[in-house]
PDBQT receptor file of N, H, CA, C and O in Angstrom, charges set to zero:
ATOM      1  N   MET A   1    -159.324 168.144 105.970  1.00  0.00    +0.000 N 
ATOM      2  CA  MET A   1    -158.790 168.818 104.807  1.00  0.00    +0.000 C 
ATOM      3  C   MET A   1    -157.277 168.699 104.750  1.00  0.00    +0.000 C 
ATOM      4  O   MET A   1    -156.715 168.626 103.658  1.00  0.00    +0.000 OA
ATOM      5  N   ALA A   2    -156.604 168.678 105.882  1.00  0.00    +0.000 N 
ATOM      6  H   ALA A   2    -157.061 168.737 106.770  1.00  0.00    +0.000 HD
ATOM      7  CA  ALA A   2    -155.152 168.563 105.883  1.00  0.00    +0.000 C 
ATOM      8  C   ALA A   2    -154.719 167.271 105.199  1.00  0.00    +0.000 C 
ATOM      9  O   ALA A   2    -153.696 167.239 104.515  1.00  0.00    +0.000 OA
ATOM     10  N   ARG A   3    -155.494 166.212 105.383  1.00  0.00    +0.000 N 
ATOM     11  H   ARG A   3    -156.325 166.238 105.939  1.00  0.00    +0.000 HD
ATOM     12  CA  ARG A   3    -155.163 164.954 104.732  1.00  0.00    +0.000 C 
ATOM     13  C   ARG A   3    -155.212 165.118 103.217  1.00  0.00    +0.000 C 
ATOM     14  O   ARG A   3    -154.344 164.608 102.510  1.00  0.00    +0.000 OA
ATOM     15  N   HIS A   4    -156.220 165.824 102.718  1.00  0.00    +0.000 N 
ATOM     16  H   HIS A   4    -156.925 166.239 103.293  1.00  0.00    +0.000 HD
ATOM     17  CA  HIS A   4    -156.354 166.051 101.288  1.00  0.00    +0.000 C 
ATOM     18  C   HIS A   4    -155.193 166.875 100.744  1.00  0.00    +0.000 C 
ATOM     19  O   HIS A   4    -154.696 166.589  99.655  1.00  0.00    +0.000 OA
ATOM     20  N   SER A   5    -154.751 167.895 101.485  1.00  0.00    +0.000 N 
ATOM     21  H   SER A   5    -155.155 168.127 102.370  1.00  0.00    +0.000 HD
ATOM     22  CA  SER A   5    -153.676 168.744 101.000  1.00  0.00    +0.000 C 
ATOM     23  C   SER A   5    -152.349 167.980 100.942  1.00  0.00    +0.000 C 
ATOM     24  O   SER A   5    -151.533 168.233 100.056  1.00  0.00    +0.000 OA
ATOM     25  N   ARG A   6    -152.126 167.056 101.867  1.00  0.00    +0.000 N 
ATOM     26  H   ARG A   6    -152.789 166.851 102.588  1.00  0.00    +0.000 HD
ATOM     27  CA  ARG A   6    -150.920 166.243 101.800  1.00  0.00    +0.000 C 
ATOM     28  C   ARG A   6    -150.965 165.305 100.600  1.00  0.00    +0.000 C 
ATOM     29  O   ARG A   6    -149.947 165.035  99.963  1.00  0.00    +0.000 OA
ATOM     30  N   LYS A   7    -152.143 164.824 100.312  1.00  0.00    +0.000 N 
ATOM     31  H   LYS A   7    -152.970 165.043 100.830  1.00  0.00    +0.000 HD
ATOM     32  CA  LYS A   7    -152.311 163.859  99.235  1.00  0.00    +0.000 C 
ATOM     33  C   LYS A   7    -151.948 164.462  97.880  1.00  0.00    +0.000 C 
ATOM     34  O   LYS A   7    -151.291 163.804  97.073  1.00  0.00    +0.000 OA
ATOM     35  N   ASN A   8    -152.361 165.694  97.620  1.00  0.00    +0.000 N 
ATOM     36  H   ASN A   8    -152.895 166.228  98.275  1.00  0.00    +0.000 HD
ATOM     37  CA  ASN A   8    -152.104 166.278  96.311  1.00  0.00    +0.000 C 
ATOM     38  C   ASN A   8    -150.869 167.171  96.290  1.00  0.00    +0.000 C 
ATOM     39  O   ASN A   8    -150.615 167.841  95.289  1.00  0.00    +0.000 OA
ATOM     40  N   GLY A   9    -150.094 167.193  97.375  1.00  0.00    +0.000 N 
ATOM     41  H   GLY A   9    -150.300 166.649  98.188  1.00  0.00    +0.000 HD
ATOM     42  CA  GLY A   9    -148.860 167.952  97.391  1.00  0.00    +0.000 C 
ATOM     43  C   GLY A   9    -149.029 169.434  97.665  1.00  0.00    +0.000 C 
ATOM     44  O   GLY A   9    -148.079 170.203  97.520  1.00  0.00    +0.000 OA
ATOM     45  N   MET A  10    -150.225 169.845  98.058  1.00  0.00    +0.000 N 
ATOM     46  H   MET A  10    -150.997 169.221  98.176  1.00  0.00    +0.000 HD
ATOM     47  CA  MET A  10    -150.468 171.249  98.343  1.00  0.00    +0.000 C 
ATOM     48  C   MET A  10    -150.450 171.475  99.856  1.00  0.00    +0.000 C 
ATOM     49  O   MET A  10    -150.876 170.620 100.633  1.00  0.00    +0.000 OA
ATOM     50  N   LEU A  11    -149.948 172.640 100.252  1.00  0.00    +0.000 N 
ATOM     51  H   LEU A  11    -149.601 173.334  99.621  1.00  0.00    +0.000 HD
ATOM     52  CA  LEU A  11    -149.832 172.993 101.660  1.00  0.00    +0.000 C 
ATOM     53  C   LEU A  11    -150.667 174.220 101.958  1.00  0.00    +0.000 C 
ATOM     54  O   LEU A  11    -150.843 175.082 101.097  1.00  0.00    +0.000 OA
ATOM     55  N   THR A  12    -151.179 174.302 103.169  1.00  0.00    +0.000 N 
ATOM     56  H   THR A  12    -151.035 173.602 103.868  1.00  0.00    +0.000 HD
ATOM     57  CA  THR A  12    -151.899 175.497 103.594  1.00  0.00    +0.000 C 
ATOM     58  C   THR A  12    -150.876 176.561 103.992  1.00  0.00    +0.000 C 
ATOM     59  O   THR A  12    -149.694 176.267 104.174  1.00  0.00    +0.000 OA
ATOM     60  N   ALA A  13    -151.346 177.794 104.124  1.00  0.00    +0.000 N 
ATOM     61  H   ALA A  13    -152.306 178.033 103.977  1.00  0.00    +0.000 HD
ATOM     62  CA  ALA A  13    -150.470 178.878 104.565  1.00  0.00    +0.000 C 
ATOM     63  C   ALA A  13    -149.924 178.571 105.956  1.00  0.00    +0.000 C 
ATOM     64  O   ALA A  13    -148.760 178.854 106.240  1.00  0.00    +0.000 OA
ATOM     65  N   ARG A  14    -150.737 178.007 106.808  1.00  0.00    +0.000 N 
ATOM     66  H   ARG A  14    -151.683 177.777 106.578  1.00  0.00    +0.000 HD
ATOM     67  CA  ARG A  14    -150.292 177.655 108.161  1.00  0.00    +0.000 C 
ATOM     68  C   ARG A  14    -149.180 176.614 108.118  1.00  0.00    +0.000 C 
ATOM     69  O   ARG A  14    -148.200 176.728 108.854  1.00  0.00    +0.000 OA
ATOM     70  N   GLN A  15    -149.317 175.609 107.271  1.00  0.00    +0.000 N 
ATOM     71  H   GLN A  15    -150.113 175.516 106.673  1.00  0.00    +0.000 HD
ATOM     72  CA  GLN A  15    -148.289 174.578 107.153  1.00  0.00    +0.000 C 
ATOM     73  C   GLN A  15    -146.974 175.170 106.641  1.00  0.00    +0.000 C 
ATOM     74  O   GLN A  15    -145.898 174.827 107.128  1.00  0.00    +0.000 OA
ATOM     75  N   VAL A  16    -147.075 176.060 105.657  1.00  0.00    +0.000 N 
ATOM     76  H   VAL A  16    -147.949 176.340 105.261  1.00  0.00    +0.000 HD
ATOM     77  CA  VAL A  16    -145.875 176.706 105.119  1.00  0.00    +0.000 C 
ATOM     78  C   VAL A  16    -145.215 177.556 106.201  1.00  0.00    +0.000 C 
ATOM     79  O   VAL A  16    -143.993 177.534 106.349  1.00  0.00    +0.000 OA
ATOM     80  N   ALA A  17    -146.012 178.296 106.950  1.00  0.00    +0.000 N 
ATOM     81  H   ALA A  17    -147.004 178.313 106.829  1.00  0.00    +0.000 HD
ATOM     82  CA  ALA A  17    -145.475 179.135 108.022  1.00  0.00    +0.000 C 
ATOM     83  C   ALA A  17    -144.737 178.286 109.054  1.00  0.00    +0.000 C 
ATOM     84  O   ALA A  17    -143.661 178.667 109.513  1.00  0.00    +0.000 OA
ATOM     85  N   GLN A  18    -145.296 177.160 109.415  1.00  0.00    +0.000 N 
ATOM     86  H   GLN A  18    -146.170 176.850 109.041  1.00  0.00    +0.000 HD
ATOM     87  CA  GLN A  18    -144.643 176.274 110.377  1.00  0.00    +0.000 C 
ATOM     88  C   GLN A  18    -143.347 175.709 109.807  1.00  0.00    +0.000 C 
ATOM     89  O   GLN A  18    -142.344 175.616 110.514  1.00  0.00    +0.000 OA
ATOM     90  N   MET A  19    -143.366 175.332 108.534  1.00  0.00    +0.000 N 
ATOM     91  H   MET A  19    -144.181 175.407 107.959  1.00  0.00    +0.000 HD
ATOM     92  CA  MET A  19    -142.162 174.792 107.890  1.00  0.00    +0.000 C 
ATOM     93  C   MET A  19    -141.036 175.818 107.864  1.00  0.00    +0.000 C 
ATOM     94  O   MET A  19    -139.873 175.480 108.085  1.00  0.00    +0.000 OA
ATOM     95  N   LEU A  20    -141.388 177.076 107.591  1.00  0.00    +0.000 N 
ATOM     96  H   LEU A  20    -142.333 177.351 107.412  1.00  0.00    +0.000 HD
ATOM     97  CA  LEU A  20    -140.385 178.132 107.428  1.00  0.00    +0.000 C 
ATOM     98  C   LEU A  20    -140.120 178.905 108.716  1.00  0.00    +0.000 C 
ATOM     99  O   LEU A  20    -139.284 179.807 108.752  1.00  0.00    +0.000 OA
ATOM    100  N   ASN A  21    -140.845 178.537 109.773  1.00  0.00    +0.000 N 
ATOM    101  H   ASN A  21    -141.525 177.804 109.743  1.00  0.00    +0.000 HD
ATOM    102  CA  ASN A  21    -140.698 179.189 111.077  1.00  0.00    +0.000 C 
ATOM    103  C   ASN A  21    -140.935 180.701 110.984  1.00  0.00    +0.000 C 
ATOM    104  O   ASN A  21    -140.156 181.499 111.505  1.00  0.00    +0.000 OA
ATOM    105  N   VAL A  22    -142.026 181.073 110.312  1.00  0.00    +0.000 N 
ATOM    106  H   VAL A  22    -142.659 180.425 109.889  1.00  0.00    +0.000 HD
ATOM    107  CA  VAL A  22    -142.443 182.468 110.198  1.00  0.00    +0.000 C 
ATOM    108  C   VAL A  22    -143.923 182.555 110.557  1.00  0.00    +0.000 C 
ATOM    109  O   VAL A  22    -144.608 181.536 110.657  1.00  0.00    +0.000 OA
ATOM    110  N   HIS A  23    -144.403 183.764 110.747  1.00  0.00    +0.000 N 
ATOM    111  H   HIS A  23    -143.846 184.591 110.666  1.00  0.00    +0.000 HD
ATOM    112  CA  HIS A  23    -145.815 183.973 111.054  1.00  0.00    +0.000 C 
ATOM    113  C   HIS A  23    -146.646 183.746 109.793  1.00  0.00    +0.000 C 
ATOM    114  O   HIS A  23    -146.174 183.985 108.681  1.00  0.00    +0.000 OA
ATOM    115  N   ILE A  24    -147.861 183.293 109.966  1.00  0.00    +0.000 N 
ATOM    116  H   ILE A  24    -148.245 183.099 110.869  1.00  0.00    +0.000 HD
ATOM    117  CA  ILE A  24    -148.744 183.033 108.829  1.00  0.00    +0.000 C 
ATOM    118  C   ILE A  24    -148.980 184.296 107.998  1.00  0.00    +0.000 C 
ATOM    119  O   ILE A  24    -149.123 184.218 106.777  1.00  0.00    +0.000 OA
ATOM    120  N   ASN A  25    -149.020 185.454 108.652  1.00  0.00    +0.000 N 
ATOM    121  H   ASN A  25    -148.904 185.518 109.643  1.00  0.00    +0.000 HD
ATOM    122  CA  ASN A  25    -149.197 186.709 107.907  1.00  0.00    +0.000 C 
ATOM    123  C   ASN A  25    -148.016 186.998 106.998  1.00  0.00    +0.000 C 
ATOM    124  O   ASN A  25    -148.181 187.632 105.956  1.00  0.00    +0.000 OA
ATOM    125  N   THR A  26    -146.833 186.545 107.374  1.00  0.00    +0.000 N 
ATOM    126  H   THR A  26    -146.699 186.030 108.220  1.00  0.00    +0.000 HD
ATOM    127  CA  THR A  26    -145.659 186.703 106.512  1.00  0.00    +0.000 C 
ATOM    128  C   THR A  26    -145.838 185.898 105.231  1.00  0.00    +0.000 C 
ATOM    129  O   THR A  26    -145.522 186.375 104.141  1.00  0.00    +0.000 OA
ATOM    130  N   VAL A  27    -146.341 184.687 105.366  1.00  0.00    +0.000 N 
ATOM    131  H   VAL A  27    -146.598 184.300 106.251  1.00  0.00    +0.000 HD
ATOM    132  CA  VAL A  27    -146.587 183.839 104.192  1.00  0.00    +0.000 C 
ATOM    133  C   VAL A  27    -147.629 184.495 103.291  1.00  0.00    +0.000 C 
ATOM    134  O   VAL A  27    -147.472 184.509 102.070  1.00  0.00    +0.000 OA
ATOM    135  N   ARG A  28    -148.678 185.032 103.877  1.00  0.00    +0.000 N 
ATOM    136  H   ARG A  28    -148.805 185.021 104.869  1.00  0.00    +0.000 HD
ATOM    137  CA  ARG A  28    -149.710 185.710 103.085  1.00  0.00    +0.000 C 
ATOM    138  C   ARG A  28    -149.129 186.932 102.375  1.00  0.00    +0.000 C 
ATOM    139  O   ARG A  28    -149.433 187.182 101.209  1.00  0.00    +0.000 OA
ATOM    140  N   ARG A  29    -148.300 187.683 103.077  1.00  0.00    +0.000 N 
ATOM    141  H   ARG A  29    -148.053 187.480 104.025  1.00  0.00    +0.000 HD
ATOM    142  CA  ARG A  29    -147.675 188.875 102.498  1.00  0.00    +0.000 C 
ATOM    143  C   ARG A  29    -146.763 188.490 101.331  1.00  0.00    +0.000 C 
ATOM    144  O   ARG A  29    -146.741 189.177 100.310  1.00  0.00    +0.000 OA
ATOM    145  N   TRP A  30    -146.006 187.387 101.478  1.00  0.00    +0.000 N 
ATOM    146  H   TRP A  30    -146.025 186.828 102.307  1.00  0.00    +0.000 HD
ATOM    147  CA  TRP A  30    -145.150 186.921 100.393  1.00  0.00    +0.000 C 
ATOM    148  C   TRP A  30    -145.988 186.580  99.165  1.00  0.00    +0.000 C 
ATOM    149  O   TRP A  30    -145.559 186.820  98.036  1.00  0.00    +0.000 OA
ATOM    150  N   ASP A  31    -147.172 186.025  99.376  1.00  0.00    +0.000 N 
ATOM    151  H   ASP A  31    -147.520 185.830 100.293  1.00  0.00    +0.000 HD
ATOM    152  CA  ASP A  31    -148.062 185.738  98.251  1.00  0.00    +0.000 C 
ATOM    153  C   ASP A  31    -148.477 187.037  97.556  1.00  0.00    +0.000 C 
ATOM    154  O   ASP A  31    -148.394 187.139  96.332  1.00  0.00    +0.000 OA
ATOM    155  N   VAL A  32    -148.916 188.012  98.321  1.00  0.00    +0.000 N 
ATOM    156  H   VAL A  32    -148.984 187.929  99.315  1.00  0.00    +0.000 HD
ATOM    157  CA  VAL A  32    -149.371 189.290  97.757  1.00  0.00    +0.000 C 
ATOM    158  C   VAL A  32    -148.252 189.966  96.974  1.00  0.00    +0.000 C 
ATOM    159  O   VAL A  32    -148.492 190.550  95.917  1.00  0.00    +0.000 OA
ATOM    160  N   ARG A  33    -147.043 189.888  97.489  1.00  0.00    +0.000 N 
ATOM    161  H   ARG A  33    -146.848 189.413  98.348  1.00  0.00    +0.000 HD
ATOM    162  CA  ARG A  33    -145.884 190.532  96.847  1.00  0.00    +0.000 C 
ATOM    163  C   ARG A  33    -145.284 189.708  95.722  1.00  0.00    +0.000 C 
ATOM    164  O   ARG A  33    -144.402 190.184  95.006  1.00  0.00    +0.000 OA
ATOM    165  N   GLY A  34    -145.755 188.472  95.559  1.00  0.00    +0.000 N 
ATOM    166  H   GLY A  34    -146.471 188.086  96.141  1.00  0.00    +0.000 HD
ATOM    167  CA  GLY A  34    -145.249 187.631  94.484  1.00  0.00    +0.000 C 
ATOM    168  C   GLY A  34    -143.960 186.906  94.819  1.00  0.00    +0.000 C 
ATOM    169  O   GLY A  34    -143.304 186.364  93.930  1.00  0.00    +0.000 OA
ATOM    170  N   VAL A  35    -143.593 186.890  96.081  1.00  0.00    +0.000 N 
ATOM    171  H   VAL A  35    -144.126 187.331  96.803  1.00  0.00    +0.000 HD
ATOM    172  CA  VAL A  35    -142.370 186.219  96.511  1.00  0.00    +0.000 C 
ATOM    173  C   VAL A  35    -142.569 184.705  96.515  1.00  0.00    +0.000 C 
ATOM    174  O   VAL A  35    -141.666 183.954  96.148  1.00  0.00    +0.000 OA
ATOM    175  N   LEU A  36    -143.741 184.268  96.926  1.00  0.00    +0.000 N 
ATOM    176  H   LEU A  36    -144.475 184.878  97.224  1.00  0.00    +0.000 HD
ATOM    177  CA  LEU A  36    -144.073 182.850  96.990  1.00  0.00    +0.000 C 
ATOM    178  C   LEU A  36    -145.446 182.658  96.344  1.00  0.00    +0.000 C 
ATOM    179  O   LEU A  36    -146.425 183.278  96.759  1.00  0.00    +0.000 OA
ATOM    180  N   LYS A  37    -145.510 181.811  95.345  1.00  0.00    +0.000 N 
ATOM    181  H   LYS A  37    -144.714 181.307  95.008  1.00  0.00    +0.000 HD
ATOM    182  CA  LYS A  37    -146.729 181.621  94.570  1.00  0.00    +0.000 C 
ATOM    183  C   LYS A  37    -147.770 180.824  95.346  1.00  0.00    +0.000 C 
ATOM    184  O   LYS A  37    -147.496 179.735  95.849  1.00  0.00    +0.000 OA
ATOM    185  N   ALA A  38    -148.972 181.392  95.430  1.00  0.00    +0.000 N 
ATOM    186  H   ALA A  38    -149.194 182.276  95.021  1.00  0.00    +0.000 HD
ATOM    187  CA  ALA A  38    -150.097 180.688  96.060  1.00  0.00    +0.000 C 
ATOM    188  C   ALA A  38    -151.166 180.432  95.008  1.00  0.00    +0.000 C 
ATOM    189  O   ALA A  38    -151.331 181.210  94.068  1.00  0.00    +0.000 OA
ATOM    190  N   TYR A  39    -151.875 179.348  95.178  1.00  0.00    +0.000 N 
ATOM    191  H   TYR A  39    -151.740 178.717  95.941  1.00  0.00    +0.000 HD
ATOM    192  CA  TYR A  39    -152.991 178.995  94.313  1.00  0.00    +0.000 C 
ATOM    193  C   TYR A  39    -154.248 179.164  95.136  1.00  0.00    +0.000 C 
ATOM    194  O   TYR A  39    -154.330 178.661  96.257  1.00  0.00    +0.000 OA
ATOM    195  N   ARG A  40    -155.230 179.867  94.593  1.00  0.00    +0.000 N 
ATOM    196  H   ARG A  40    -155.164 180.276  93.683  1.00  0.00    +0.000 HD
ATOM    197  CA  ARG A  40    -156.492 180.104  95.308  1.00  0.00    +0.000 C 
ATOM    198  C   ARG A  40    -157.465 179.015  94.933  1.00  0.00    +0.000 C 
ATOM    199  O   ARG A  40    -157.666 178.716  93.756  1.00  0.00    +0.000 OA
ATOM    200  N   ILE A  41    -158.075 178.418  95.960  1.00  0.00    +0.000 N 
ATOM    201  H   ILE A  41    -157.912 178.661  96.916  1.00  0.00    +0.000 HD
ATOM    202  CA  ILE A  41    -159.019 177.325  95.717  1.00  0.00    +0.000 C 
ATOM    203  C   ILE A  41    -160.319 177.592  96.449  1.00  0.00    +0.000 C 
ATOM    204  O   ILE A  41    -160.353 178.327  97.435  1.00  0.00    +0.000 OA
ATOM    205  N   GLY A  42    -161.372 176.997  95.965  1.00  0.00    +0.000 N 
ATOM    206  H   GLY A  42    -161.345 176.399  95.163  1.00  0.00    +0.000 HD
ATOM    207  CA  GLY A  42    -162.678 177.066  96.611  1.00  0.00    +0.000 C 
ATOM    208  C   GLY A  42    -163.321 178.437  96.515  1.00  0.00    +0.000 C 
ATOM    209  O   GLY A  42    -162.700 179.398  96.061  1.00  0.00    +0.000 OA
ATOM    210  N   PRO A  43    -164.557 178.514  96.943  1.00  0.00    +0.000 N 
ATOM    211  CA  PRO A  43    -165.303 179.767  96.849  1.00  0.00    +0.000 C 
ATOM    212  C   PRO A  43    -164.756 180.869  97.757  1.00  0.00    +0.000 C 
ATOM    213  O   PRO A  43    -164.955 182.052  97.478  1.00  0.00    +0.000 OA
ATOM    214  N   ARG A  44    -164.063 180.492  98.850  1.00  0.00    +0.000 N 
ATOM    215  H   ARG A  44    -163.902 179.531  99.076  1.00  0.00    +0.000 HD
ATOM    216  CA  ARG A  44    -163.487 181.501  99.739  1.00  0.00    +0.000 C 
ATOM    217  C   ARG A  44    -162.141 182.004  99.256  1.00  0.00    +0.000 C 
ATOM    218  O   ARG A  44    -161.647 183.021  99.743  1.00  0.00    +0.000 OA
ATOM    219  N   GLY A  45    -161.540 181.303  98.301  1.00  0.00    +0.000 N 
ATOM    220  H   GLY A  45    -161.942 180.477  97.905  1.00  0.00    +0.000 HD
ATOM    221  CA  GLY A  45    -160.235 181.708  97.794  1.00  0.00    +0.000 C 
ATOM    222  C   GLY A  45    -159.098 181.358  98.742  1.00  0.00    +0.000 C 
ATOM    223  O   GLY A  45    -158.128 182.106  98.861  1.00  0.00    +0.000 OA
ATOM    224  N   ASP A  46    -159.221 180.216  99.418  1.00  0.00    +0.000 N 
ATOM    225  H   ASP A  46    -160.010 179.609  99.322  1.00  0.00    +0.000 HD
ATOM    226  CA  ASP A  46    -158.163 179.780 100.330  1.00  0.00    +0.000 C 
ATOM    227  C   ASP A  46    -156.853 179.605  99.576  1.00  0.00    +0.000 C 
ATOM    228  O   ASP A  46    -156.830 179.155  98.430  1.00  0.00    +0.000 OA
ATOM    229  N   ARG A  47    -155.761 179.971 100.245  1.00  0.00    +0.000 N 
ATOM    230  H   ARG A  47    -155.780 180.337 101.176  1.00  0.00    +0.000 HD
ATOM    231  CA  ARG A  47    -154.440 179.834  99.637  1.00  0.00    +0.000 C 
ATOM    232  C   ARG A  47    -153.911 178.425  99.827  1.00  0.00    +0.000 C 
ATOM    233  O   ARG A  47    -154.054 177.831 100.896  1.00  0.00    +0.000 OA
ATOM    234  N   ARG A  48    -153.299 177.899  98.774  1.00  0.00    +0.000 N 
ATOM    235  H   ARG A  48    -153.183 178.382  97.906  1.00  0.00    +0.000 HD
ATOM    236  CA  ARG A  48    -152.571 176.639  98.851  1.00  0.00    +0.000 C 
ATOM    237  C   ARG A  48    -151.243 176.856  98.135  1.00  0.00    +0.000 C 
ATOM    238  O   ARG A  48    -151.162 177.583  97.146  1.00  0.00    +0.000 OA
ATOM    239  N   PHE A  49    -150.215 176.212  98.655  1.00  0.00    +0.000 N 
ATOM    240  H   PHE A  49    -150.282 175.621  99.459  1.00  0.00    +0.000 HD
ATOM    241  CA  PHE A  49    -148.872 176.351  98.120  1.00  0.00    +0.000 C 
ATOM    242  C   PHE A  49    -148.365 174.973  97.722  1.00  0.00    +0.000 C 
ATOM    243  O   PHE A  49    -148.557 174.001  98.453  1.00  0.00    +0.000 OA
ATOM    244  N   SER A  50    -147.722 174.890  96.570  1.00  0.00    +0.000 N 
ATOM    245  H   SER A  50    -147.566 175.679  95.977  1.00  0.00    +0.000 HD
ATOM    246  CA  SER A  50    -147.198 173.591  96.155  1.00  0.00    +0.000 C 
ATOM    247  C   SER A  50    -145.888 173.330  96.885  1.00  0.00    +0.000 C 
ATOM    248  O   SER A  50    -145.118 174.248  97.164  1.00  0.00    +0.000 OA
ATOM    249  N   ARG A  51    -145.656 172.074  97.182  1.00  0.00    +0.000 N 
ATOM    250  H   ARG A  51    -146.282 171.328  96.955  1.00  0.00    +0.000 HD
ATOM    251  CA  ARG A  51    -144.419 171.685  97.863  1.00  0.00    +0.000 C 
ATOM    252  C   ARG A  51    -143.205 172.067  97.014  1.00  0.00    +0.000 C 
ATOM    253  O   ARG A  51    -142.174 172.473  97.550  1.00  0.00    +0.000 OA
ATOM    254  N   GLU A  52    -143.327 171.939  95.706  1.00  0.00    +0.000 N 
ATOM    255  H   GLU A  52    -144.165 171.610  95.270  1.00  0.00    +0.000 HD
ATOM    256  CA  GLU A  52    -142.229 172.274  94.813  1.00  0.00    +0.000 C 
ATOM    257  C   GLU A  52    -141.896 173.764  94.868  1.00  0.00    +0.000 C 
ATOM    258  O   GLU A  52    -140.724 174.138  94.877  1.00  0.00    +0.000 OA
ATOM    259  N   ASP A  53    -142.923 174.614  94.904  1.00  0.00    +0.000 N 
ATOM    260  H   ASP A  53    -143.876 174.310  94.896  1.00  0.00    +0.000 HD
ATOM    261  CA  ASP A  53    -142.699 176.060  94.989  1.00  0.00    +0.000 C 
ATOM    262  C   ASP A  53    -142.021 176.440  96.299  1.00  0.00    +0.000 C 
ATOM    263  O   ASP A  53    -141.149 177.308  96.323  1.00  0.00    +0.000 OA
ATOM    264  N   VAL A  54    -142.422 175.790  97.386  1.00  0.00    +0.000 N 
ATOM    265  H   VAL A  54    -143.130 175.085  97.367  1.00  0.00    +0.000 HD
ATOM    266  CA  VAL A  54    -141.807 176.073  98.682  1.00  0.00    +0.000 C 
ATOM    267  C   VAL A  54    -140.344 175.608  98.669  1.00  0.00    +0.000 C 
ATOM    268  O   VAL A  54    -139.473 176.298  99.197  1.00  0.00    +0.000 OA
ATOM    269  N   ALA A  55    -140.075 174.454  98.074  1.00  0.00    +0.000 N 
ATOM    270  H   ALA A  55    -140.783 173.893  97.645  1.00  0.00    +0.000 HD
ATOM    271  CA  ALA A  55    -138.698 173.960  97.983  1.00  0.00    +0.000 C 
ATOM    272  C   ALA A  55    -137.835 174.914  97.151  1.00  0.00    +0.000 C 
ATOM    273  O   ALA A  55    -136.688 175.180  97.512  1.00  0.00    +0.000 OA
ATOM    274  N   LEU A  56    -138.371 175.429  96.049  1.00  0.00    +0.000 N 
ATOM    275  H   LEU A  56    -139.302 175.213  95.756  1.00  0.00    +0.000 HD
ATOM    276  CA  LEU A  56    -137.634 176.401  95.233  1.00  0.00    +0.000 C 
ATOM    277  C   LEU A  56    -137.385 177.681  96.009  1.00  0.00    +0.000 C 
ATOM    278  O   LEU A  56    -136.304 178.263  95.922  1.00  0.00    +0.000 OA
ATOM    279  N   PHE A  57    -138.371 178.118  96.762  1.00  0.00    +0.000 N 
ATOM    280  H   PHE A  57    -139.249 177.645  96.833  1.00  0.00    +0.000 HD
ATOM    281  CA  PHE A  57    -138.223 179.307  97.581  1.00  0.00    +0.000 C 
ATOM    282  C   PHE A  57    -137.075 179.121  98.579  1.00  0.00    +0.000 C 
ATOM    283  O   PHE A  57    -136.246 180.014  98.750  1.00  0.00    +0.000 OA
ATOM    284  N   LEU A  58    -137.032 177.976  99.225  1.00  0.00    +0.000 N 
ATOM    285  H   LEU A  58    -137.705 177.250  99.087  1.00  0.00    +0.000 HD
ATOM    286  CA  LEU A  58    -135.964 177.703 100.191  1.00  0.00    +0.000 C 
ATOM    287  C   LEU A  58    -134.599 177.613  99.514  1.00  0.00    +0.000 C 
ATOM    288  O   LEU A  58    -133.602 178.068 100.076  1.00  0.00    +0.000 OA
ATOM    289  N   ALA A  59    -134.542 177.037  98.326  1.00  0.00    +0.000 N 
ATOM    290  H   ALA A  59    -135.351 176.668  97.870  1.00  0.00    +0.000 HD
ATOM    291  CA  ALA A  59    -133.283 176.903  97.610  1.00  0.00    +0.000 C 
ATOM    292  C   ALA A  59    -132.734 178.263  97.174  1.00  0.00    +0.000 C 
ATOM    293  O   ALA A  59    -131.519 178.453  97.113  1.00  0.00    +0.000 OA
ATOM    294  N   ASN A  60    -133.625 179.204  96.873  1.00  0.00    +0.000 N 
ATOM    295  H   ASN A  60    -134.612 179.050  96.923  1.00  0.00    +0.000 HD
ATOM    296  CA  ASN A  60    -133.202 180.532  96.408  1.00  0.00    +0.000 C 
ATOM    297  C   ASN A  60    -133.019 181.533  97.523  1.00  0.00    +0.000 C 
ATOM    298  O   ASN A  60    -132.550 182.647  97.290  1.00  0.00    +0.000 OA
ATOM    299  N   LYS A  61    -133.384 181.152  98.726  1.00  0.00    +0.000 N 
ATOM    300  H   LYS A  61    -133.765 180.247  98.915  1.00  0.00    +0.000 HD
ATOM    301  CA  LYS A  61    -133.314 182.087  99.853  1.00  0.00    +0.000 C 
ATOM    302  C   LYS A  61    -131.928 182.225 100.383  1.00  0.00    +0.000 C 
ATOM    303  O   LYS A  61    -131.702 182.976 101.332  1.00  0.00    +0.000 OA
TER     304      LYS A  61
C-alpha cells in the first residue's frame, strides 16, 4: 500500500509523523482539530494526507 500512496501523492499518518518528527497521535489530533487536512479512504476510514497540504502546513508553521 505504501507504494500506492507514493504514486498518487498521498501519505499515511505514519509517514507524515516521520516527516515532521512527531508522534502519529499528534498527526491524528491535528486532523481532528482541523490543523492538517486528512482525507478518509476505504471502508475503515484510513487517513491520507496530500503532499501539498503537508508542504503548506510546514510553510505556515
